[in-house]
N, C-alpha and C positions, 0 to 999 in steps of 0.2 A: 435674605440674599440680596434683594439689590442695590443693601450699602457695602454688599461685599465685594461685589461687583465692582461697582467704583472704586471702593482701596483697590483692588487688582488694582483696573487701569491706575490710579492713580501713582501708585509707590513699584507697576512691575518696573517698569524701564531704568529708575533712579536704583535702584536698591541691583537691575544685573550689572550697572555699569559700578557699583561698588564692589560687586562679588570680582568682579573680575580683577580690578582694584586692590583690592586684600590679599586676595591668595594665589596673585598672578600667574591666572592661569587663561591659554587661549582656547573658546570655547562660545557656541554659538543655543542657541532657543528659541522655539517658539514659545507661548506663554494661547492654549486653551482653558479657557472656561467653560466649563460644562455642568449642566446642568441632569441628574438620574439620582433612580431610586439607590442606593449600598454600595456608593462610590464616597472612595476614601476623601482628604483633604485634598492633596497634592500627591502624585506620582511620576517618576522618570519613564519618559518611554522615547518613541519614534513616530514620529505624523510623517506622512507623506517621505517617508526616506530620510528625514531629519528628528537630531535629538531638541525633544517637547518639555512642554511641561504642563500635566494636567494640574490647573484645580477643579474641584469641586463643592461649586456653590450651595448642595444642599449639607453637606458634609461640617463643609465652615460656619455655615451658621447654624448648625445641631449642636457644634463642640463651642458655639459662643464666641468665633477668631473672626468675626466681621470687621471689628472696630479697625482703623487706621494703622495704627499700635503693632496689635495680632498678626493681621495682614501683613505690614515689616517686617516682622519675626521667622510668618508662614514662606513667602515668598524665598530668602535665604534661609533659611533650615533644604529647601527643596533646591536651592540655585550650590549649596552644601554637598544633596546627593549628584546632582547633575556636574558637578568637576571633580566631583568623587570616579565617576563611572567616565568621567573623558579622562583623568586620567589612564586609569586603569585598563581604558579600552588600547588607549594608546601604544600600552606597553605590555602587550597582551597579557594580564595576568590576571584578566577572566573576571568574572564574578563567583562568587562561591554557594555556602545552604549552611542553613541548623543554627544551633541559638549563638553561638558565636559571632557569627558572618552576622546575626539581624545587629544587638550588640554592637558588632564595632562599625556598622554601616550608620544606624543610628543614631549611634553615639558621636560617627565623624560630622554627620551633618547638622548634630547638636554645636558637637563645638562652631564652626563654620558659620551658625547661623551667631552666637554671642559674637565672634569677632568680624563678621560682614557687620553687624548691628545690632553692635554693644549695649545700644541703648534702649532697643527693642527687639532685641535676645530675648528667649522661655517664652514663645507667642504660649504656652499650656499656662501663662499664669493671668491671665485676661479674664477669664469667670471661677478662677479659682486663685485669693491670692496670696492662700498660704501653701499653696503645693509647693515650690522650692524650698523653701522652709521645714517641710514636714520633710521633704526628699532626702534634705541636708542631717536631720537630726537619727531617720533609719536608717542612712549610707551602708554602714555597717551589716546590720539585717537585710537591708534589699539584697550587697553584694552574698553573705551565706543562703539567700535560701536560689538567686539565682544559683551557686554552687548546685543546692540541694538537686535541686527538678532539674539541671545535667546532666549531675553526677546520674543519680534515679530513672532516668527516661522519662522523667515528663513535660509536659508542652511547658515552654514559656511565653504561650502568647499571649499571658494575664501583665506581664510587661508591657508591651507594646499595640498599638493603639487607640483610638476611641471608641471601641466597642464591645472592651475587655477594662478587666479593672485587679485592682489588687491589696485586699483592705479597703474598699471604697474610691481609692488611688492610680489614674489610669496613666498610662505613660511614662511607669516610672525610670523603666530601660532604658529611655531616651535621658535622663538626670545618668544614672549612672553605667552607660557606655560614654557620654558627655564626661565623666568624671575621670575615667579609663584614658580617655583619647586625651585630657589636658593632662594627663601623670605623661602618659610618654613625649608630649609636646614642648616639653622639660630638656627632652638632648633630640629630636626628630626635626626635621620642616614639618608643614603640613603634608608638602606634598610628597617625603619620606615617608610617614603615616596611611597615608593612601596604597600606594606600596607594597604595605605589608605583604608577606607570603604565608607563613603562621600564627594563623589570629589569636589561635587560644595560647598558641606558647608567650604568645604577648600582653592576652587580658589576663588569664589565669589569675599569676604571682601577686598580679593587682589585687583584688578582685578577694583575693584569697587572703593576703594583709593585709585590706578593710574589715574581711567578715568571724579575725580571730577575738576583734573588738565585735564581741555581741551584744545585742537591743534586741529590743523590744518593736513590733508594728503596732 
């Protein structure tokens, strides 16, 4: 946790400035370093009436993301969330809910992470170096499984968060969402993607196309 704190203090301002320049969004942020049981590695909220990102040192350490590279990626990821909320808040499009919304917002943040910090994106690989290759190899199966769970009313929690896993792999929904946002980015700006209205109609056809090429976990 000490290492995570040191790297957050060292990397935070520089990554914030990169995010502003890369995404072209006018936003402010307070960075709050938190220690507490059961908290996530990072989440966007408000503190004293202003936008804030809280970084949970305990979860960062448990996830193995304390290194400078992983912290850099994590900060960029959370700034992607903040940019998303800033754009949507200013345009009265608000927040959504449900599995498609979760895939959308985490995919958006993961996409922002990779363009803000292309060298240090994908903080998930820090202690799991084959994670990205596994997700890429199983992209079709992940798409089919996500669609199956949505259509059958099953929870998609195994795709998200460091407390869950899918066949032993955590946060596969971040990869799947990233790939969907990356596909949309061929025809849309980042801001246009941030302001999408009908999320399911934008993402479902993309996943359905990948799911048509079946493979196994």
